[in-house]
Structure formats: structure tokens, C-alpha cells
C-alpha positions as a Markdown table, in Angstrom:
| # | Residue | x | y | z |
|---|---|---|---|---|
| 1 | Met | 0.1 | 0.1 | -0.1 |
| 2 | Asn | 1.8 | 3.2 | -1.2 |
| 3 | Asp | 0.9 | 6.8 | -0.4 |
| 4 | Val | -1.1 | 8.4 | -2.8 |
| 5 | Thr | 0.0 | 11.7 | -4.5 |
| 6 | Pro | -2.7 | 14.2 | -5.1 |
| 7 | Thr | -3.6 | 14.6 | -8.7 |
| 8 | Thr | -4.2 | 17.8 | -10.4 |
| 9 | His | -7.1 | 16.2 | -12.6 |
| 10 | Gln | -10.4 | 17.8 | -11.6 |
| 11 | Pro | -13.5 | 15.5 | -12.4 |
| 12 | Thr | -16.5 | 17.4 | -14.0 |
| 13 | Gly | -20.0 | 16.7 | -14.4 |
| 14 | Thr | -20.8 | 12.9 | -13.8 |
| 15 | Asp | -17.2 | 12.3 | -13.1 |
| 16 | Gln | -17.4 | 13.8 | -9.6 |
| 17 | Pro | -19.0 | 11.8 | -6.9 |
| 18 | Thr | -21.7 | 13.5 | -5.2 |
| 19 | Asp | -20.8 | 12.1 | -1.7 |
| 20 | Ala | -17.3 | 11.7 | -1.7 |
| 21 | Ala | -15.5 | 11.6 | 1.7 |
| 22 | Pro | -12.9 | 14.2 | 2.4 |
| 23 | Ala | -9.4 | 13.4 | 1.3 |
| 24 | Arg | -7.3 | 11.4 | 3.8 |
| 25 | Lys | -3.7 | 10.8 | 3.8 |
| 26 | Pro | -3.4 | 7.1 | 3.5 |
| 27 | Ala | -1.7 | 4.9 | 6.2 |
| 28 | Ala | 2.0 | 3.9 | 5.8 |
| 29 | Pro | 2.9 | 1.2 | 3.5 |
| 30 | Gln | 2.4 | -2.2 | 5.2 |
| 31 | Asn | 3.3 | -5.6 | 4.1 |
| 32 | Pro | 0.2 | -7.8 | 4.7 |
| 33 | Lys | 2.4 | -10.9 | 5.6 |
| 34 | Leu | 4.4 | -8.9 | 8.0 |
| 35 | Lys | 1.4 | -7.5 | 9.6 |
| 36 | Leu | -0.2 | -11.1 | 10.1 |
| 37 | Leu | 3.2 | -12.3 | 11.5 |
| 38 | Leu | 3.3 | -9.4 | 14.1 |
| 39 | Glu | -0.3 | -9.8 | 15.2 |
| 40 | Met | -0.2 | -13.6 | 15.3 |
| 41 | Gly | 3.2 | -14.3 | 16.7 |
| 42 | Pro | 2.5 | -13.2 | 20.1 |
| 43 | Leu | -0.7 | -15.1 | 20.2 |
| 44 | Val | 1.1 | -18.4 | 19.1 |
| 45 | Leu | 3.6 | -17.9 | 21.7 |
| 46 | Phe | 0.8 | -17.4 | 24.2 |
| 47 | Phe | -0.9 | -20.7 | 23.2 |
| 48 | Ile | 2.4 | -22.5 | 23.2 |
| 49 | Thr | 3.5 | -21.2 | 26.7 |
| 50 | Asn | 0.1 | -21.9 | 28.2 |
| 51 | Trp | 0.1 | -25.5 | 26.9 |
| 52 | Lys | 3.6 | -26.2 | 28.4 |
| 53 | Phe | 3.5 | -24.2 | 31.6 |
| 54 | Gly | 0.2 | -22.6 | 32.3 |
| 55 | Ile | -1.8 | -19.1 | 32.1 |
| 56 | Phe | 0.5 | -17.1 | 34.2 |
| 57 | Pro | 3.7 | -17.7 | 32.3 |
| 58 | Ala | 1.9 | -17.4 | 29.2 |
| 59 | Thr | 0.5 | -14.1 | 30.0 |
| 60 | Ala | 4.1 | -12.8 | 30.8 |
| 61 | Val | 5.1 | -14.1 | 27.3 |
| 62 | Leu | 2.1 | -12.4 | 25.7 |
| 63 | Met | 3.0 | -9.1 | 27.4 |
| 64 | Ala | 6.5 | -9.3 | 26.2 |
| 65 | Gly | 5.2 | -10.5 | 22.8 |
| 66 | Val | 3.2 | -7.6 | 22.1 |
| 67 | Val | 5.7 | -5.0 | 23.1 |
| 68 | Val | 8.2 | -6.7 | 20.9 |
| 69 | Ala | 5.8 | -6.8 | 18.0 |
| 70 | Leu | 5.2 | -3.1 | 18.1 |
| 71 | Ile | 9.0 | -2.3 | 18.2 |
| 72 | Ala | 9.5 | -4.6 | 15.3 |
| 73 | Ser | 6.6 | -2.7 | 13.6 |
| 74 | Trp | 8.2 | 0.5 | 14.2 |
| 75 | Ile | 11.7 | -0.5 | 13.2 |
| 76 | Leu | 10.4 | -2.1 | 10.0 |
| 77 | Thr | 7.7 | 0.0 | 8.6 |
| 78 | Lys | 8.2 | 3.4 | 11.0 |
| 79 | His | 4.6 | 3.2 | 11.8 |
| 80 | Leu | 2.5 | 2.0 | 14.8 |
| 81 | Pro | -1.0 | 0.9 | 13.9 |
| 82 | Ile | -3.7 | 2.1 | 16.0 |
| 83 | Met | -5.5 | -1.1 | 16.8 |
| 84 | Pro | -2.4 | -3.0 | 17.7 |
| 85 | Leu | -1.2 | -0.1 | 19.9 |
| 86 | Val | -4.2 | 0.0 | 21.8 |
| 87 | Thr | -4.2 | -3.7 | 22.1 |
| 88 | Ala | -0.8 | -3.8 | 23.5 |
| 89 | Val | -1.4 | -1.3 | 26.1 |
| 90 | Ala | -4.4 | -3.1 | 27.1 |
| 91 | Val | -2.4 | -6.5 | 27.4 |
| 92 | Val | 0.2 | -4.9 | 29.5 |
| 93 | Phe | -2.4 | -3.4 | 31.7 |
| 94 | Phe | -4.6 | -6.5 | 32.1 |
| 95 | Gly | -1.6 | -8.7 | 32.1 |
| 96 | Gly | -0.3 | -6.5 | 35.0 |
| 97 | Leu | -3.4 | -6.8 | 37.0 |
| 98 | Thr | -3.3 | -10.6 | 36.4 |
| 99 | Phe | -0.2 | -10.8 | 38.2 |
| 100 | Ile | -0.8 | -8.5 | 41.0 |
| 101 | Phe | -4.0 | -10.2 | 41.9 |
| 102 | Gln | -2.8 | -13.6 | 40.8 |
| 103 | Asp | -6.0 | -14.1 | 38.9 |
| 104 | Asp | -6.4 | -14.8 | 35.2 |
| 105 | Leu | -9.8 | -13.2 | 35.1 |
| 106 | Phe | -8.2 | -10.0 | 34.1 |
| 107 | Ile | -6.3 | -11.4 | 31.1 |
| 108 | Lys | -9.6 | -13.0 | 30.0 |
| 109 | Leu | -11.6 | -9.9 | 30.3 |
| 110 | Lys | -9.1 | -7.9 | 28.1 |
| 111 | Pro | -10.7 | -8.9 | 24.8 |
| 112 | Thr | -14.3 | -8.1 | 26.1 |
| 113 | Ile | -13.3 | -4.7 | 27.2 |
| 114 | Val | -10.9 | -3.7 | 24.3 |
| 115 | Asn | -13.5 | -5.0 | 21.6 |
| 116 | Thr | -16.5 | -3.0 | 23.5 |
| 117 | Ile | -14.1 | 0.0 | 23.5 |
| 118 | Phe | -13.4 | -0.2 | 19.7 |
| 119 | Gly | -17.2 | -0.9 | 19.1 |
| 120 | Thr | -18.3 | 2.1 | 21.2 |
| 121 | Ala | -15.6 | 4.3 | 19.7 |
| 122 | Leu | -16.7 | 3.6 | 16.0 |
| 123 | Leu | -20.6 | 3.6 | 16.8 |
| 124 | Gly | -20.3 | 6.7 | 18.9 |
| 125 | Ala | -18.3 | 8.7 | 16.7 |
| 126 | Leu | -20.5 | 7.7 | 13.6 |
| 127 | Ala | -23.5 | 9.0 | 15.5 |
| 128 | Phe | -21.8 | 12.7 | 15.5 |
| 129 | Gly | -21.1 | 12.1 | 11.8 |
| 130 | Lys | -17.3 | 11.1 | 12.3 |
| 131 | Pro | -16.5 | 7.7 | 10.7 |
| 132 | Leu | -13.4 | 6.7 | 12.6 |
| 133 | Leu | -12.9 | 3.3 | 10.7 |
| 134 | Pro | -10.2 | 4.5 | 8.5 |
| 135 | Val | -8.0 | 5.8 | 11.2 |
| 136 | Leu | -8.8 | 2.5 | 13.3 |
| 137 | Leu | -7.9 | 0.1 | 10.7 |
| 138 | Asp | -5.1 | 2.0 | 9.1 |
| 139 | Ser | -7.1 | 1.8 | 6.0 |
| 140 | Val | -6.2 | 3.3 | 2.4 |
| 141 | Leu | -9.5 | 2.6 | 1.1 |
| 142 | Gln | -11.3 | 5.4 | -0.7 |
| 143 | Leu | -15.0 | 5.2 | -0.3 |
| 144 | Thr | -17.9 | 7.5 | -0.4 |
| 145 | Glu | -19.2 | 8.9 | 2.8 |
| 146 | Asp | -22.3 | 6.6 | 2.6 |
| 147 | Gly | -19.9 | 3.5 | 1.9 |
| 148 | Trp | -17.8 | 4.8 | 5.2 |
| 149 | Arg | -20.9 | 5.2 | 7.1 |
| 150 | Lys | -22.3 | 1.6 | 6.3 |
| 151 | Leu | -18.7 | -0.1 | 6.9 |
| 152 | Thr | -18.1 | 1.6 | 10.1 |
| 153 | Phe | -21.5 | 0.7 | 11.4 |
| 154 | Arg | -20.9 | -3.1 | 10.5 |
| 155 | Trp | -17.5 | -3.1 | 12.1 |
| 156 | Gly | -18.6 | -1.4 | 15.2 |
| 157 | Leu | -21.4 | -4.1 | 15.6 |
| 158 | Phe | -18.8 | -6.7 | 14.8 |
| 159 | Phe | -16.4 | -5.7 | 17.8 |
| 160 | Tyr | -19.5 | -5.9 | 20.1 |
| 161 | Val | -20.1 | -9.5 | 18.8 |
| 162 | Leu | -16.5 | -10.3 | 19.4 |
| 163 | Ala | -16.9 | -9.1 | 23.0 |
| 164 | Ile | -20.0 | -11.2 | 23.6 |
| 165 | Val | -18.3 | -14.3 | 22.1 |
| 166 | Asn | -15.2 | -13.8 | 24.5 |
| 167 | Glu | -17.4 | -13.6 | 27.4 |
| 168 | Val | -19.4 | -16.7 | 26.3 |
| 169 | Val | -16.1 | -18.8 | 25.8 |
| 170 | Trp | -14.3 | -17.7 | 28.9 |
| 171 | Arg | -17.4 | -18.2 | 31.2 |
| 172 | Thr | -18.4 | -21.7 | 29.8 |
| 173 | Gln | -15.2 | -23.2 | 28.8 |
| 174 | Thr | -11.9 | -24.2 | 30.3 |
| 175 | Thr | -8.8 | -21.9 | 30.3 |
| 176 | Asp | -6.9 | -23.9 | 27.9 |
| 177 | Phe | -10.1 | -23.9 | 25.5 |
| 178 | Trp | -10.2 | -20.0 | 25.8 |
| 179 | Val | -6.6 | -19.6 | 25.1 |
| 180 | Ser | -6.9 | -21.6 | 21.8 |
| 181 | Phe | -9.9 | -19.8 | 20.8 |
| 182 | Lys | -8.0 | -16.3 | 21.4 |
| 183 | Ala | -5.0 | -17.5 | 19.5 |
| 184 | Phe | -6.8 | -19.2 | 16.7 |
| 185 | Gly | -10.4 | -18.4 | 16.6 |
| 186 | Ile | -10.7 | -14.5 | 16.8 |
| 187 | Met | -8.4 | -13.9 | 13.8 |
| 188 | Pro | -10.2 | -16.4 | 11.3 |
| 189 | Leu | -13.5 | -14.9 | 12.5 |
| 190 | Thr | -12.1 | -11.4 | 11.6 |
| 191 | Ile | -10.9 | -12.4 | 8.3 |
| 192 | Val | -14.1 | -13.9 | 7.3 |
| 193 | Phe | -16.0 | -10.9 | 8.4 |
| 194 | Ala | -13.6 | -8.6 | 6.6 |
| 195 | Leu | -14.0 | -10.7 | 3.4 |
| 196 | Ser | -17.9 | -10.5 | 3.7 |
| 197 | Gln | -17.6 | -6.7 | 3.3 |
| 198 | Val | -16.0 | -7.0 | 0.1 |
| 199 | Pro | -19.2 | -6.4 | -2.1 |
| 200 | Leu | -20.0 | -3.3 | 0.0 |
| 201 | Ile | -16.5 | -1.8 | -0.3 |
| 202 | Leu | -16.7 | -2.5 | -4.3 |
| 203 | Arg | -19.9 | -0.9 | -4.4 |
| 204 | Tyr | -19.2 | 2.2 | -2.7 |
| 205 | Glu | -15.4 | 2.6 | -3.5 |
| 206 | Leu | -14.1 | 5.9 | -5.3 |
| 207 | Lys | -12.7 | 5.2 | -8.4 |
| 208 | Ala | -9.4 | 7.0 | -9.6 |
| 209 | Pro | -10.0 | 9.7 | -12.2 |
| 210 | Ala | -8.5 | 7.4 | -15.1 |
| 211 | Glu | -10.9 | 4.9 | -14.2 |
| 212 | Val | -13.9 | 7.2 | -14.2 |
| 213 | Asp | -12.9 | 8.6 | -17.3 |
| 214 | Arg | -12.5 | 5.1 | -19.1 |
| 215 | Asp | -16.1 | 4.2 | -17.7 |
| 216 | His | -17.6 | 7.3 | -19.4 |
| 217 | Trp | -15.7 | 6.9 | -22.5 |
């Protein structure tokens, strides 16, 4: 994903979208494989450590892992994505409480609270006409205002669903099952949901001037 250089072409007539979202500087370039590795790496280590040594050593490994992943992201891309940054802060905070009180309840509550915060931030800002999704997801998509509103609303609800699912899993299943779900369940669910939004994205995507001109040729 590369930064988009402003163009001097000015669409006219039907070429100009009627509800185009304000221009926004795209996020820093990111390698999808690197991004996935930095996000999944700490979770895989969390799972392995829990399997071998239990939840408390696993929590310590997760805390160290998310910090290392953030440092690696900054070194390699000179960019700190919003969601991993917030998640890392939450992991360190709730992980610290887990050790202070010697209670794994806190690390289990972390996904519920963080996803609820994300969902509330998206839907709350949307209610005031400020779709935060491009910032939260470091998105380089160019959508119409209506497209951003609909996509933001769906992601906001999805974060609430993740929070509810986490509550159900940790309250009804063993700690080992919850760790497995956190490591290998949430990411696939998120990927499936993101792929399900492709039709909406294609419908409301703003075309580049050259594409618009070609469509009207």
C-alpha cells in the first residue's frame, strides 16, 4: 500500500462523486504477511506457553510479545497501527493486574473490554458524523461518505459480537480452550467478516480519475 500523490485532474459533470468523503492521507505502507506475523506471533507464543507451563507464564510471554511486535513494526515500517497499539497497552495493563492479583480473570476480560471500546468508539463517533474506521484500521480505501458510514456501522457491531463471544467462551469453557480460541479463533472470524464486506467496499469505492474517464468513454 503506497501513499497516494494528489492529482491535478479535476473530474467534471458525472465524473465527480456527489458524496465523496474528504481526502485523507493513507496509512503507511504495510506488508500484509509482515502485519499478520506481527499480530499472530505473540498469540502463537501465548498458546504454546500456556500448553507447556500454564496461564500465568503465558500471560507474561504475551505481554512481552506484543511489546516486541510493536517495536518491530516501528523499526520495519516506521508506523504504529492504532489497533495493535491499543491492544498492546491493554495486554500490558490487564496482564499486570493478572499478576498483581494472581487471577487470570483480568487477562480473560481484556478482549471483552478492548472490543467493547473499539465498538463504542466507532458507533459513538458515527453518531456524530465522524466515521473513525479509516483511522482505526489504518485503511487506504477510498469510499464515499455513505460507504464509510455503512462499513463503520458493521465493524462497530462486529466488535461488540467479538466481545460477547469472548464472554461466552471464557465463562463456559476451560482456560485452555479459551487460550486456543483467543489464539486461533478470533483472527479467522475477523478475516471471514472482513472478506464478507468486500461487496460493500466495491459498491461504494471511489474510482481513480482515469478509471472514471474510461468508464464514461
